[in-house]
N, C-alpha and C positions, 0 to 999 in steps of 0.2 A: 810364159807359164802362169796358169791361173793359181792363185793362192787358195789353200784348203781352209775352209772355215773351221776354226777350233774354239768356238765360243757358243754359248747358249744363253738365251734370255731367261734368267732365273726368277725374277719378279718384275712386275710392271703394274703401277697404279697411276691413274690420271684423274684429277678432279674435273667434274663436268663444267666448271667455270673457266677452265683453260681456254684461251682464245689466241690463235696465231696472230690476230690483228693487234694484240696487246704485248707482243714480245718485247717491244722497246721499254716496257716498264717491268720486265721480268729479269731476275738474276739467274744465271746458269752456273750450277755447281757441278764439278767433275771430280771424281776420285779414281785413281788408277794405281795398280800394282801388277806384279807378274801373274797374279791369279784372278784378278777381277777388274771390272770397270763399271763405275756407277755414275748415273746422271740424275740430277735433281734440279727442279725448276721452282722458284718461289716468286710470288707476287710481292714486290717490295713495298707497294703502296698499302696493301692490306696485311702484310706480314703473314701470308698464307702459303702453305706448301701445295703445289699444283701437280707435280709429276715426280715419280721416283721409278727409275729403271736400274736393275741390277744384272749385269752380265758376268758370267763366270767362264773362264777359259777351261777347256776340257783337260788340259795339262798345263802346268806352270810354264810360262814363256821363258825360255832359257837365256835370251838376250834381248836387247832393245830392238834390234831389227825385226825379230819375230813378233814382239809385242806391237810394234808400229804397223806391221802387216795386218794383224788382227784388228787393231783400232781403225785402220783405213777401211777395212771391210765393213765394220760397224757404221762408220760415218757415211760411207757411200750408200748404205741402205737405210739412212735415217735422215729424213728431210729437216727435222728440227735442229739436229746437230750441224747441219750445213748452213743454217741461218746465221747471219753475221751481225745482226743489229740488236743483240741483247743489251740490257741496261748495264750489266757487268758480267764478267766471266772469271770464276775462281777455279783453280786446279789444286787439288790436294794429292800429294804423292805419299804412297804408303811404302816406307822402307825403314830400316833400322839405323840409317845414317843421320842421326840428329843428336843434339846436345843442348841442354838448358843451362844458361849462364846467368848469374845475378846481374841485374841491370847496372849496378854500380861498377862491375868489373868488365863490362862489355866494350869492345872496340871493333867497329865494323871492318877495320883493316886486317883483322886476323881471323877471319871466318874459317879458313882451311885449317889453321893451326889449332883452333878450339876443337874442331871435329877430330883431328888427328890424335888429340890427347884422350878422347873418350870412345872412339870407335874406329874400326878398320875400314878405310875407304877402298873403293873398287879400283884396283890397279889397272891402268890401261883404258879406263872408261872416262871420257871427257865429261866432267861434272860442272854444273853451275852451283855456286854456293849462295845460299839465301839466309835471311834472318827475318823473324817476325817478333815484334815486341808484344808480349802477352799483356792484355789489358786487365785481366782479372787477378794477376799476381805479379810480383816483382821479378820477372825473368824474361830473357830473350831466347827464343827458340831458333837455333842455328841448324841448318840441314843442307844436305847435298841432293841434287836431282840431276839425272842424266840429261846432258845438253840436247841430244837428239830428241828426247821425249818433249822437252820444253819447246824446242823449235817447232815440233809438229803442231802443237796446240797454238803457239803464237802465230804461225802461218795460217792456221784454220780460222783465226779471228783477228785479222790484221787491223781492223778498225777499233779494236778494244784493247785496253791495257790489261794483259793477262796477269792476274794476281796469283802467285804461286805460294802455297803454304804446305807445311807438313801436316799429316793427318792428325797428329797429336794436338795441334794448336786449337782447332775447334772443340776437341774433346776437353782440353783444359779450360777453355773459355766457358763451355757449358757447365762443367763441374763447379767452377768458381762462381759463376753467375747465379746458379740456382740454390746454392746451399750455404750462403754466407751467415745464416743465422745459427748454424750448429756450433756448439762449443766443444764437441767431441771430435776426436780424430776419426776420419772416415776413409774407407778403402773402396776404390772403384775399379772394376775389371771390365775391359772391353775385349770380347772374344770374336775372332774371325778365323777362317780356315787355317789351322796350324799356327796361329799367332795370338799371343796374349799381351795386352797392354795393361800395366798396373799403375794406378795413380793413388797417392795418399795425400790428403789435405787436412789441415787443422786451421779452423777459422779462415783467415784470408791468405794463409800460407800454403803453397804447394810444397810438400816435403819429399815427394818421390814421384818420378815418372820414368818408366822404362818399358821396352817392348821385348818379348821373348818368343823364340820359335819352339813349339812343342809338338810332339807326335803322339804321346800317350797321356792318359789321365794322370799317371804318376808324374810325368814331366810337369803338367799343369799344376798339380798340387805342390810340387817341389818349389816352383817359382813363387807361388802365393805365400807359402809358409816361410820361405826364405825372406821375403819382404817383411812379413810379420816379425820374424826374429831380428832382422837387421835394424828395424825401427822400434823395437821393443813394444809391439802392439799386443794387446790382450785378445786371445782368440775367443774369449767368452763374451766380451762386451763391445768389441769394435765392429760396427756395422759394415757390411760388404754389399755393394750394389753391382749388379751385372748388367751389361749391355752387349749387344752384338748378335752374331749369328750362332745362337745356341738355343736349343729347345728347352722349355720349362722342365721337362722330365729327363733331361740329359743325365747320363751316368756321372758326368763331371760335376754337375751341381749336387747330385745326391751324395757323391763322395766328399765334396767340399764341406757339406753340412755336417759331416761326422767330425770335422776338425775345427770348423768355425761355426759358432752358434747362430749368429744373426746374418743370414744371407737372403737377399731378395732381388727380384728383377726390377730394373729401372723402368721409367716411363718415357714417353716422348717429351721433348723439351717443352716446358711450360710457356716459353717466349715465342713459340711458333704455333700458328693456327692450322688445324687439319680438318678436312671434310670427312664425312662418313665413309668415303671410298677407302681411306687409309686404315679403317678398322680391320681390314683383312690382313694387314701386316701386324706382326707381333709388336706390342707396345715398346719393348726394349731393343728393337732393331733399328739400325741406321742413325743412331743418336749423333755420331760424329759428323755424318753428312748433313743432317738437318741443322746442326749447330754451326755450319760454315758461315751463316749470315752474321755471326757474332765477330768474325774476323774482319776488321776494317783496316 
């Protein structure tokens, strides 16, 4: 039985300097969730982004088998993804099964126990448990990823050591890397379809990081204002930066500005180079994907 295609290519940008002959010096970044799959290629020698592809599933994939079916269709129709001689391959999983632990309290023998204290794990789903030591702040990011999903990509690139990270890790690294000069507390929002991630930092300290599911503008505002209230942030002078899949004229942004005075859209990472081809993408989009090169 032939699988039905349930995805569409939402965005695609390729730099004219991209060369198949140079793939061995390129890094391949992949990001996956039940609603999207993203591909990014960077030239590690020039620190330049060469390719960005954003696939969206027409409906959220209900389970891992359905997701893998669609990923297989994408790969089968994509000669670059079938190449196995990349310099490095990183996979970022987008889910809510993560927890940040202070480095001083971390013990790698208790990954599942850490997660069980902070989030509900998927019952009956075989998970791998991972951790990533954040470089920009004193924290370890512990997360779960479906074993079938990881095995799929590991088998796709058998000659490379697949580095698995949570999508919040490059987001955190990017935030901490670019704004160490600020003495003021700052709020960063990353918006994707029905998902909001909130980060709050002060100097070199990450004070808050969590992700929320939202359906309405009211849901969105509730989570943002809840974070402001819990952390004692002033709505009049705390700057808020937005990244992600959200239009500059979005009703969400307009409504947010009625409650928070200083709101602006973020830029592409300053530590990555981009050619003019990427000008067609919004400056504040794909920040977490671009920042995957910061996760070593």
